[in-house]
MARFIMAR-601289 format. One line per field, with one value per residue (C-alpha): residue number from 1; x, y, z; residue in three letters; chain. Coordinates in pm, 1 decimal. Each point is the difference from the previous one (the first is absolute). Example, Ala and Ser with C-alpha at 12.3 -4.5 7.8 and 13.67 -1.06 7.14 Angstrom:
<rs>
resi = (1 / 2)
east = (1230.0 / 137.0)
north = (-450.0 / 344.0)
up = (780.0 / -66.0)
resn = (ALA / SER)
chain = (A / A)
</rs>
This chain:
<rs>
resi = (1 / 2 / 3 / 4 / 5 / 6 / 7 / 8 / 9 / 10 / 11 / 12 / 13 / 14 / 15 / 16 / 17 / 18 / 19 / 20 / 21 / 22 / 23 / 24 / 25 / 26 / 27 / 28 / 29 / 30 / 31 / 32 / 33 / 34 / 35 / 36 / 37 / 38 / 39 / 40 / 41 / 42 / 43 / 44 / 45 / 46 / 47 / 48 / 49 / 50 / 51 / 52 / 53 / 54 / 55 / 56 / 57 / 58 / 59 / 60 / 61 / 62 / 63 / 64 / 65 / 66 / 67 / 68 / 69 / 70 / 71 / 72 / 73 / 74 / 75 / 76 / 77 / 78 / 79 / 80 / 81 / 82 / 83 / 84 / 85 / 86 / 87 / 88 / 89 / 90 / 91 / 92 / 93 / 94 / 95 / 96 / 97 / 98 / 99 / 100 / 101 / 102 / 103 / 104 / 105 / 106 / 107 / 108 / 109 / 110 / 111)
east = (-1465.6 / 249.9 / 326.2 / -105.7 / 10.3 / 296.1 / 178.2 / -140.7 / 88.6 / 384.5 / -20.9 / -107.1 / 251.6 / 323.0 / -134.3 / -12.5 / 355.8 / 138.0 / -128.6 / 108.2 / 343.4 / 6.6 / -109.2 / 303.1 / 255.2 / -172.5 / 29.8 / 387.6 / 167.0 / -111.5 / 120.9 / -139.6 / -119.8 / -231.3 / -57.7 / -348.5 / -98.9 / 87.8 / -171.7 / -317.5 / 3.6 / 73.8 / -303.5 / -230.8 / 96.7 / -24.1 / -368.0 / -71.7 / 162.5 / -189.8 / -357.3 / 78.1 / 66.1 / -354.9 / -192.8 / 191.4 / -58.9 / -378.7 / -71.7 / 201.7 / -260.2 / -275.2 / 85.6 / 4.3 / -302.4 / -140.0 / 195.6 / -149.8 / -378.6 / 48.1 / 153.0 / -305.7 / -268.0 / 162.4 / 3.8 / -349.7 / -60.6 / 129.6 / -171.2 / -333.5 / 119.0 / 19.7 / -309.0 / -114.4 / 179.3 / -158.3 / -309.7 / 106.5 / 34.1 / -288.9 / -216.7 / 209.0 / -54.2 / -359.8 / -22.8 / 147.6 / -220.2 / -298.0 / 94.5 / 125.1 / -384.8 / -105.0 / 157.3 / -134.8 / -330.1 / 59.4 / 142.2 / -321.6 / -223.0 / 218.6 / -90.6)
north = (-528.3 / 124.7 / -198.0 / 149.6 / 375.5 / -70.2 / -131.1 / 330.9 / 246.3 / -156.6 / 20.3 / 380.5 / 77.7 / -167.2 / 191.1 / 337.4 / -75.2 / -108.7 / 343.2 / 203.6 / -173.8 / 68.7 / 368.4 / 32.7 / -110.3 / 226.6 / 282.7 / -73.7 / -168.1 / 321.4 / 315.5 / 343.6 / 99.1 / -256.9 / -158.6 / 179.1 / -117.5 / -362.3 / 77.7 / 73.3 / -239.8 / -275.1 / 127.3 / 7.0 / -375.0 / -59.1 / 90.9 / -150.2 / -321.0 / 41.7 / 82.7 / -325.1 / -203.8 / 155.5 / -87.2 / -431.0 / 32.5 / 76.9 / -229.1 / -270.2 / 67.3 / 10.9 / -312.6 / -174.7 / 135.9 / -147.2 / -350.3 / 0.8 / 95.0 / -281.5 / -248.8 / 100.0 / -95.6 / -304.0 / -82.7 / 56.7 / -189.0 / -272.5 / 63.4 / -23.8 / -306.1 / -215.5 / 138.0 / -154.2 / -273.5 / -61.9 / -4.5 / -171.5 / -250.8 / 49.9 / -53.8 / -309.7 / -133.8 / 90.3 / -217.2 / -277.3 / 58.0 / -37.5 / -293.8 / -175.3 / 69.8 / -102.1 / -318.0 / -26.6 / 29.5 / -266.3 / -233.3 / 39.5 / 18.4 / -320.0 / -237.1)
up = (137.5 / 240.1 / -124.5 / -363.0 / 168.5 / 204.4 / -348.4 / -181.9 / 290.8 / -27.2 / -382.4 / 1.8 / 301.6 / -223.0 / -298.4 / 181.4 / 119.0 / -324.0 / -163.4 / 324.8 / -75.3 / -341.5 / -6.7 / 258.2 / -254.8 / -220.9 / 193.8 / 116.8 / -304.4 / -232.3 / -163.4 / 191.6 / -288.9 / -70.8 / 353.5 / 7.9 / -339.2 / 105.0 / 339.4 / -184.7 / -258.3 / 237.4 / 211.4 / -290.0 / -93.0 / 402.2 / -43.1 / -274.1 / 110.3 / 329.7 / -228.9 / -210.7 / 353.2 / 161.3 / -318.0 / 3.1 / 384.1 / -56.7 / -274.3 / 193.4 / 310.9 / -277.0 / -158.3 / 352.0 / 126.8 / -376.6 / 102.0 / 352.8 / -121.1 / -246.1 / 282.1 / 221.1 / -272.2 / -79.7 / 352.5 / -3.2 / -274.1 / 171.1 / 290.4 / -252.4 / -165.4 / 350.5 / 92.0 / -358.7 / 119.1 / 339.1 / -130.6 / -276.1 / 257.1 / 232.7 / -313.4 / -57.7 / 340.4 / 8.0 / -310.3 / 172.7 / 293.8 / -225.2 / -182.2 / 313.0 / 120.5 / -314.6 / 53.0 / 324.9 / -155.8 / -267.4 / 251.8 / 235.0 / -253.7 / -131.5 / 349.4)
resn = (MET / LEU / LEU / ASN / THR / ILE / PHE / LEU / SER / ILE / SER / LYS / LEU / LEU / LYS / LYS / GLY / ILE / SER / LYS / LYS / TYR / LEU / ASN / TYR / TYR / LYS / ASN / ASN / THR / ASN / ASN / ASP / ASN / ASN / ASN / ASN / ASN / TYR / TYR / TYR / TYR / PHE / TYR / TYR / TYR / CYS / TYR / TYR / TYR / TYR / TYR / TYR / TYR / ASN / ASN / TYR / TYR / TYR / TYR / TYR / TYR / TYR / TYR / TYR / TYR / TYR / TYR / TYR / TYR / TYR / TYR / TYR / TYR / TYR / TYR / TYR / TYR / TYR / TYR / TYR / TYR / TYR / TYR / TYR / TYR / TYR / TYR / TYR / TYR / TYR / TYR / TYR / TYR / TYR / TYR / TYR / TYR / TYR / TYR / TYR / TYR / TYR / ASN / TYR / TYR / TYR / TYR / TYR / TYR / TYR)
chain = (A / A / A / A / A / A / A / A / A / A / A / A / A / A / A / A / A / A / A / A / A / A / A / A / A / A / A / A / A / A / A / A / A / A / A / A / A / A / A / A / A / A / A / A / A / A / A / A / A / A / A / A / A / A / A / A / A / A / A / A / A / A / A / A / A / A / A / A / A / A / A / A / A / A / A / A / A / A / A / A / A / A / A / A / A / A / A / A / A / A / A / A / A / A / A / A / A / A / A / A / A / A / A / A / A / A / A / A / A / A / A)
</rs>
């Protein structure tokens, strides 16, 4: 979980850095007449890109939560199965003990 957060924060910073790099490129390498238009166009594009990234991050976080919940459910099911197996083993032991008791009784009765 911690590594996942670190990875996502680093990728977020890298995407912001790349966006600022291209924003500075548009500000410095265009004509003076079209400078404001390109700046606002890229500003809207950046906002849209950030919104899209935020939605994907939210979806990824939700999917990760769902996967974690499913894993927890699977672990609980495995624990239940283990408990059932233990119960079955205990039952088998009880049956074996009963068989042993019956066998001794039979042996005692026989003699």
